N, C-alpha and C positions, 0 to 999 in steps of 0.2 A: 872659692868656697873650701871649707872644710873637708882634711880626709872621711870623717869617717858622709861627707856626700857623696865623694867621688866611692868609695865601698857602696856608697846602699846602688848608686846610678853602674858600679856592678856588678853588681845584684843581679840587678835588675837585665838587664843587659843576659845576661845566664837565664836567669827563670825565664825571662821572653823567647830566650833560643827553644828550652825545654822546649816551651811547649809549640813554640813551629815546628821543631820532631816528632809529637804525638800527632802532631793534626797533620800531620806530612805521611805518617804514618799511618792513621786513622780512615786519613782519604783513598790510603791508596796510591800510595805518589813512585810509580812505578818506574819514575831513578831513582827511588830509594830500597833497599828490600827490609825486613821488620824489622829481618838482625843489625844493618849497617844502622835502623834509628834509632833499634832500643841504645846503642851503642852509645853514639852520637847523644842522648837525654844519660848516657849513664853517665856521661864522661864530666858535663856542660853542670850535671848533679854536683858530681866529686868533686869542681871547682869550684861552683857554690861554698859547699860546704869547705874546702879547705879558706874558702875566703875570709869566710866567720868565725875558726878558729885565728885564724891570723888578727882578726880584730879584735877579738877575746884576750 
């Protein structure tokens, strides 16, 4: 595997995690408050952006 492939897989993982967190917030998952779900999405998006900046 190339480094680019590893970075792409990491980015895909984080984006999927963000989508899962958003879905949980939209579905009203009682295990999480909206504030916690939004914080998790924010953290995930930040991670993706950091990875993208490192790859440039």
